[in-house]
Each structure stands twice: as structure tokens, then as C-alpha cells.
N, C-alpha and C positions, 0 to 999 in steps of 0.2 A: 776243483778245489776253489773255494771262495777266498779271496784275499781282501783283507781290511787294511787300508792304508789311510789313517786319519791324520790330516795335516790341518788342524784348526787354529784358531787365533792365538791360543796361549798354551801350547805344550810342545814338547818335543815331537817330531814326526818320526814315527817308528813303524816299521813294517812287521806285521805279525800274521803271516800266511797261516791259514787254518790247517790243522792236521786232520787225520782220519777220525780222531776222537774229540778234538777241540773245536767247538763251533763258535762262529762269530756272533756276538749278541746283536739282536735286532735293533735295539735302541742305540743312540750315539754313545761313543766311548766316553768314559769319565776322564780319560787322560787329558783332554783339553783343559782341565782345571789348572794345569800348570803352565808356566811360561814356556814359550817355544825355545828349544835349543837345537843347534844344528845336528843333523844325523843323516845317514844314508840308509840304504836298504838293510845293511848288516850292522851289527854292533861294532865291527872293526873295519878299518879302511881296507878296501880291496885293491889289489894291484891294478895298475893301469891296463895291463894286458889281460885278456880273459884267461881264467884258470882252465887248463885242459884236463878234463876228467874223462874224456871218451877213450883215452889210451893210457890209463893208469897201469903201472907196472904189475907184473903177475903177482907180486906180493900182496896186492890190494884185492885179489880175487875173493878172499874170505869176507872182507868188509863189504864188497859189492854183493855177495851172496846174501848177507844179512839184510842189506838195503832192499834187494829185490823181494825178499820174504816179508818185508815190513817190520823187521826187528831192528828198529832205528837206534835204540839205546846200545845194542850190541854192535851195530855198525859204527856208531860214534866212538865207542870204546876202542874198536879195532883201528879206526882212522887216527885216534889220539895216540895209540901205541906206535903206529907206523910213523907218525910225525916226530915222535921222540927217538926212534931208532934208525930212521933212514939217513944215509950219508949223503944223499943227493939233495942239495939245497932247494931246487925247484920242486922236487917231489915232496919234500918236507913241508913246504908252504902249501902245496896243493892239498895234502892230507889235512893240514890245519884248517884251511878254508872249507874243505868238504865237511869236516866235523862240525864246524860252526854253522854251515848252511843247514845241515840236518837238524841241529839243535834248535835253530830259530824257526824252521819251517815245518818240521814234522812231529815234534814232541808235544804231547798234551800235558796238562798240569801234573798229573801223577808221574809221568816219565821225567819231567823237568825236576821234580822233587827227588827222584832217584839219582839223577846226575848230581844235583846240588849237594846231596847228602853223602856222596861216595867219594872218599879221598883219592880213589884211583883215577878220577877224571882231572885232577890237578887244576890248572887255570880255567878249564872249561866250567868249573863250578861257579865262577864269577859271572859268566855269561848266562848260565842257567838261572842264577838268582835274579839277574836283570830281567829275564823273560818272565819269571814268576812275579816280579814286582809289577810288570806291565799287565799281567792277567788280573792281579788283585786290584789294580787301579781301574781297570775296565769295570770291575764289579763294585767299585766304590768302597772297597775294603782298604781304607787308607792306612790303618795301623799295620796291616799285613804287608801292604805295599812298601811302606817306609822301612819296615824291618828287613825285607828282602833287598831293597836297594842299599841299605846300610852295610850288608855283607859283601857287596861287590868289591869295594876297595881292598878288602883283606886278601882277595885272591888274584886280582889283576891291578895292583896299585899303579897309578900314573898313566893308565891307558885312557883313551878317549871315552870308552864306556864307563870306566870308574868315575871320571870327572863328571860325566853326564848323570850318573847315579847319585853322586853327592849333591849335585845341583837340585835334583828332584827331591832329595831328602830335605834340603833347605827350604824348598818351596812348600813341601807338605807340612813342615813345621810352622810355616807362616800362616797356614789356614787351619792348623790343628787346634789352636787355642780358641776357646769360645767364652765370651762374657754373656752368661745366661740372662743378664738383666739389660742387655743392650739390643734394641730392635732397630733394624735399618728401614729407611723409607726412601723410595725413589719416585719422585713426582715431578710434573712440570710446574716449577715454581717461578718461571720467568717466561716471557713471550706471550703469545695470544691465549694460551691455555692456563696461564698462571692463576686466574680466578678459581677455576675448578680444582686446580691442584691445592690451593690454599684451603678450600672448603674441605677437601679430603684430609688435609693435615689437621684441621680443627677436630674432626671426628676421631682421628688416631690419638691425638693428645688427650682427649677426654677418655677414650677407651683405655689408655694406659694409666689414667689417674693423674696425669701431669698437671691438669688444671687445678687440682687440689693443693699442689705445692708440697706434698709429702710423699710422693710416689718413689719407690726404690728403683723404678725403671728409667732408662735413658733412651733417648732417640738419637740415632745417627742419621742425619738428613742429607740427602743428595738431590740436586736439581738436575733432572734429565734434559732440560731445555727443549724437550720434544724431539730429541735427536737420538737415534738408536745407538750410535757409537759412543756418545756421551753417557747414555744410560748403562751400556755394557761396562765401560770403565768405572762408572760409579759403583756398580755391584762389586767389582773386584776390589775396589778400595774399601768398601764397607766390610767385606769379609776379611781381607788381609791386614787392614790397619785398625778398623774399629771392632773386629772380632764379633760381629753381630750373630745372634743365634738364629734369626730369621729376618725376612724382608717383606714389607708390604709395598706393593706397586707392581706394575705401573697402570696408569689410567688410559693411556692412548694406544690405539691399535698399532701404530707404527713403532712404538717403543716397547710394548708389552712382550713381544717375542724375544727381544734382546735381553730384557731383564730376566725373563723366565729361563731362557736357555743358559745364560751365564750363571745364574744362581744354581740351576740344576747341575751344571758342570762342576760347580764347587761343592755340591752336596748340601746346599743350604735351602731349607724350605722357604717358599715364597707364596704369598697370597696376592694374586692379581686382582685388580679392580676393573679390568678392561673387559669389554664384550667381545673381544677378538675371537673369532671362531678357532676351535682346535687348540687353544692355548694350553690346556692341561695335558694334551697329548705329547708335549715336548719332553716330559720326563716325570718320574715318580715323586719328585719333591715339589711339583708345581700344583698349586691349588688356586681356586678362583671363587671370589665372592662378588658377583655382579649380576645384573639383570640381563641374562642372555636372550638372544632371539628366540630360542626354543622355549624358555620359561615364559616369556611374554606371550608368545603365540598360543601356547597351551592354555594359558589363563584366559585370554580374550576369546578363544574359540569355545572353551568350556562355558564361559558366561553366556555367549551368544546362543549356543545350541541348547545347552542343558537348562539354563536359567531363563533366557528370554524367548526360547522356542523358535528361534530363527533357523531356517533350513537352507536357504539359497543365498549365495554370496557372489559378489563381484570383487575384483582386485584391480586397483589402480596403483601402479608402483613405478618408482623412478628407475631409470636405467643406470644404476650404480650398485656397488657391492652391497650396501645396506638394503636397498629396495629389493634386489633380486633374492638375497638370502631370506628376508622376511616373507616375501611372496611365496617362495618354494615351501618354506616351513608351514605357512598358513594353508596353502592348498593341500598339503599332505595331512595336516591335522583335521581339516574340515572333512576330508574323505574318511579318515580314520574314525570320526565320530558320526558318520552316516549322513553328512550334509552334502551339498552340491555346490560346485563352482560353475556358475552359468556364464560368466563373462570375465575377461581379463584384458587389460590394456597397459602397455608400457609407455613411458614418456621420457623425454629428455629433461632432466632436472634444471637445465639452464634456460629452457623455454619460458615464455610468459603468456603465450596464447595457447590455451588447451581446448579450444573449441572442437578441433578435429578429433582429439583424443576422447572427449566426453561424448561426441556424436557417434563415434565408432562403438563406444561402450553400450549405447542404448539403441544402436541400429539405424539411426536417422542419416548416417553418412552414406549408407549403401542404398541409394535411391533406386538404382537399376535393378537391384535384387528384390525391390518391393513395388514393382511396376503395377501389379494388379491392384494393390491397395492404393497406390498413388492415383490410378485412373478413376477410382471411386470418389475422389475429392471433386468438389464443385468445378465444372468446366470453366465457369466464369472466373473462379479464383485462380485456377491454373493459368488461364489466359492472361490474367492481369499480372501474375507473378513471372511467367516465363517470357511474355512479350515476343512470341514466335521464335524463341531460341530453344535449343535442346534442353532436356531436363538437366543434364550434367553441366551445361554451360551456365545455367542459372545458379549462381552461388547461394541463393536463398531457398532453393528447392527443398533442402533438407528440413527447413523450418515448417514445411507443410505436413510432414509426417509426424505422427505421435511417437513419443519415446517408448521403446520396449523395455519396461522395467521389470525384468523377470528375476529380480533378486530382492532380498529383504535387507541387506546391508552391504556396504562397500568398505573393504579394507584398504587403507591408504597409509603405508609405512613411510611417512615422511614428516618433515618438520611442521610446526604450527603455522609458520609463514606460508609454506606451500599449501597447507589446508585452506587458508583464507582464499587463495587464488582458485584452487580446485573447486571449492564449494560454490563460488560464484558461477563458474562454467557449468557445473552440474545442474544448478538451478536453471540456468539459461537453456540447458539441453532438455529440460522437462522432467528432471528427476525430483520426485516428491516422496515424502513419508517413508524414507529409508534411514536406517542407522548408518553412521559413519564410524568405523572402528579404527583405532590407532594405537600407537605405542606410548611409552613414557615420555617421548618427545612432546606430547601434547599437554603434559601436566604443567601448565603455566597460566598465570593470571590473564584474564581477558580472552581465553581460548574460545569461549562461547560466542563472544562478540565477533571474533575473527571468522567464525563459521557461518555468519549470516543467517539465512533461513534454516540452516541445520544446527543452530545454536543450542537447541534443546534435544538434539538427537546424537550427541557424541558419546562414545564409549571408548575408554582407553585404560591401560594397565600401568601400575607403578607400585613401588613399595608403599605400604601404609605409613603414616606418620604418627599413628597411635597404636597402642598395643592391641593386637587382634584378639588376645585372650580376655580382653575386657577391662584390664587394669590400665593405669596411666603409665606412660613410658618415662622413666626417670631421666633417660638420656635426652629425650625431647624437651622436657622441662628445664634440665640443666643447660641445654644448648640455648634455649630461648633466653634464659637468665643471663648467660654470658655474652650473647651476641645480639640480642634484641630481635631475633627472627626465628622462624621455625627451620629446622634442618631439611635439606632435600635428601633424595635417595642416596646421593654420593656420600654425604656425611654419615648417614646411617650405615651404609656398607663398610665404610672405613672404620667407624666406631666398633662395629661388630667384629671386624677382622682383628683389630688391636685387642679387644676384650677377649677374644678366643685365645690369642697368644699369651696374653697376661695371665689368664686363668690356668692354662695348661702348664705354664712355667711354675705358677704357684702350687700346682699339684705334683711337681717333681720332674717335669720335662726339662732337664738342665743341659741336654746335648741336642745337637741338630737332628740326630737320628731319632731320639726320643720324641722330640717335637713333631717330626714328620709322622711317626707312628700314631701319636695321640690325635693329630689333626685328622688322619685317615679314619679314626674310630669315632669321630664326633656324632653323637646321637642326641637329639632334643636338647640342644644347648640354648639357654635363655638369652636370646638376642634382644635388641632394643625394642622391637615391635612384635616379638613372638619367637617361637622355637625355631632353631636352625638345625639342619641335618646335613651331613656330608654324604654325597652320592658316591657310588663306586667309581665314577669318573673324576672324583675329587672336586666336584662342584658343590658349593654351598647352596642348599635348597632353603629358601626363606619364604615367609608369608608374602603373597602378592594380593593386591586389591584391584578390582575393576571399578573405575570411577565413571560417573555419568554427569551430564550437565542438565540444568533445568531452564525454564523460560526466563528466569531472572539472572542467568549467567553464573549461578553458583555451581561449584564442583563438589560432589559428595560421593562417598562409597555407594556402589550399587547394592540395593537390598531387594530381595524377592518380595513381590507384592503379596500382601496378606489375603 
């Protein structure tokens, strides 16, 4: 038997061992949506001494027989009868505890309903209603949960279980009310990430029409401070005090899981703007609108192989979570499209000297392995370079060997700053006439200049800032007019997220459940730069563009040569 015992940050800890018919849900319980209240394994306090059930009186044989046969409702009925008729105080308590134990650990939903609806079970009906409330809360059926909990007081007034049930009713009431015109936002609005948080907030405000001054929608804004605990508390406040219908956020990988998990516990749909892997797997109310690693890799590889006819690739990637994740996705996508990965090198992102890394990439580091080739080089040149020392002792021996460039492009999932360093070492290592492929981190002014001799050979992916359908983007023009600059991908994603929620509410999604369902069903929604689609994994699929650089340093969308 599998036992689920959830003691999460904000709900009562309650044991609900599964029965032969009642199975534990695979996803986290919804019950953490409520504040923690004390409880033990059972709904009633147990005596300090263990209850002796191995030697129950002969009068209990009928109940034990029902129990052995798996007829738990009948067994509970018999134990309840014995508890009421026995003259022995210890036996009476033993029967009562035995009945409660079976009720809490062996009955499925249908059987609990039988007990709750049968007046013959007396006070046990209150405990059955409590268990039913827990089942409904697991399934996020908050109305049914509240109704069941509210019945408990009628059957077992003044008990610990009744007080706990009334507390849960009160908490459910606090999250029950929804203001369909109030949208919550959790963003880093202070600290080192404040600038990006403010940019996202700009996009959200325009998406809700707040910049026009006549919007019926309201924003409830919370600063995550880049702290998961602060973000988690902010979500709870937005739901219980501001009664938001949905939440947009968070941007940061370290706070996104906290926002998503707390919102999901509370049954509130949230649209994450973070690239954090697996964020939508947290729960069914979690959506994402961001440029994920998978989306970017799929686009860059499609452009390289299908449009540019490149077939062989090398990968230079940092030894951190970002680099490893992108490198793995890139390798898989290249193979899936029929390409080859001929070389791969990992590097420490804190290093500044990448000579050894680039030499390993092109094979000039491994002098001993290329002895035959090495011996063909002019003896005079070798003598001058080695000065009677072994090949390996001469630190410049690698420079005598030509680079093995058996790739058409190098994928470097790192920042534009790192690109400038790596490009210089690649050039020094003898790499010429290959494309350098990157992510949206490269979409910054001056990127071509940073790349040195590779300035006109860069290819990277980002959201377009013009409508891919050929029209002009109203959001982009409005943003420029308001702030005097073009929006970045963050503002575009935030705007689209707010516009999605605003539109769906306008179409009648006035509850959190309705908004969740409507978000799931999004098909070809008109976003700022093109149509948006919601995938089965609740990921917003949006237009992506591959950008290239030219000899003048300009960045422009890649177009197939005519």
C-alpha cells in the first residue's frame, strides 16, 4: 500500500493511506493551498499507550471477519456498534480507534460517501466527511471540499477535527473570491535584475491597455526581489488579498518554480516568462511564454541545415547549466535533421585563456597523435622551433600543425562578451570561413564588432520585433512612442501574455478554472509579432527569427538567397 503524507508549506499535514480502490494522484496534492494546522496521523488524538488489537474480545470476531474479507464498511459498522455497547472502557476505546483507523486508511471515496450518508454511523459521519473533503481538495474540487468540511462540525462539534475543518473552510473562503479584472504580477523589481523586471512590466501594462488610461483591468504588482521565499509569499498575498484571476511571472530561473508551484497549489493559472526547464511540469495551471532552449535550438538548426545547407557542426559550450542544456539539445537536433557533430569542447566560463580549448577543437593540441604529419614539416623549421627539446616540451609545437576544420559552423551557447573572447582564440587557432551560431543572448548592438574576423559570419535566434505576417506591429510602434526605443523580446513576451489573459477574460473567462481551460485551448492567437499557439505541454509557440550579421555590422533577419 502506498502512503501519501504531504506536509508542505501551507496546509494541514494529514495522512491519507491509500486503500485498495483509492489511488494516490501522481501530481502534488492540492491541499498545500491552505495554511498549515497541527495534526497527527489520525483525525483524533490517540492514547499515549498503543491500542491493543491483537487480543480483541471474542465479541469482536465478527468485525475481524469482515476486515479479513475486505468488507471494511461492515467492519467499521460492527466496531462502531461494539464501541457503543461494550461495558469495558478500554475495549470501548479500542473499538472506536479501530473504526477510525479503518475509515481513514481503508475506505475509498464511494465507501466514505456510504458512511457519511448513513445515520447509523453516528459521529463517524463527521470523520468520513473530513476524509471526503481531503479527497476533493486533492482533486482541486474546492467547492466540494468546502461543503464536506462544513458538515464536520454538525457531527463532532468541539473536536480537534471539527476545529481543523472549520479552519479549512475559512481558508477556502479566502481564496474562493475572484476579481476577474485583477491580474497579478510577480517580477524582480528591485536588485540587480530590476531593469529586466521593469521592462516586462511595461509590456504587461500595454497588453492590459493600462497605458491608454481607460482600461477596466487592474494590476496587483509584487516584487519578488529575486528571492524564491519572497516570491512564494507574494503569490499567496495576490490570491488571498487581491483575489487575482491569474498571475504573470516570474522571469528568473531561481524564482520561477516558487511562483509556479504556489500558484498551482492555489489553483490559479500563471504564465511564466522564465526559460527554466520543466516549469510547466509543476502542474496543470502552469503555462509558459518564453524563448526556451528547445525552441531556439530547433530554429537555429533548421536554419543552418535546411536553409544554409550546413551539415557538419562543432560545439563550444560553457560548463554550466545553460551551456550543457543547450549543447545537449543542439546535438540531438542536429542528428535528428541528418547532420553531424564532428567536434565538441567544454570550457570553464570563468577562464579567460581559451587557447587550449580551441586547439583541442581543431586538433592542433594533440601533437603526439599527429606525428606522421608533424614529421613532414620542414626539418629546419622543426629544429628552429624545438631547439633540441621534445615535441611536447615545446609549447609552440602546436602552432606548426594546420587546424583540422572539419565543420561548417560552431555552436556557442554563451553571452556576447564570451563570444568576443572565443572568436579571438578561434581565429588564432586557424579557424576560418565557418559560421558561429548562438542564442538570443547575442542580439545586442555591436555584436558583429565583438566577433572580430567572424563579424559577418554570425547566426543567432530571437523573437522578431516586426510582425512576421508582413504587417506592422501596433505594440512595437506604441512602445517606441511611449518609451523612445524598440522593445526587446522580454517586453514582447510580457505584452503577449497580458493580451492573452485580457482577451480571454473579455470573452467570458471569469473564473480561474475557465481561464485555465481557455489558455489550454489557444490556437492562432494574434500576438505582437505573429500568431501564437499553445502546445500540449502548455508552452506558447511563437514566431522566431534567425538573424545574421554583415560586413558593416548590421543585424538583419536571415532570408534565403534568391
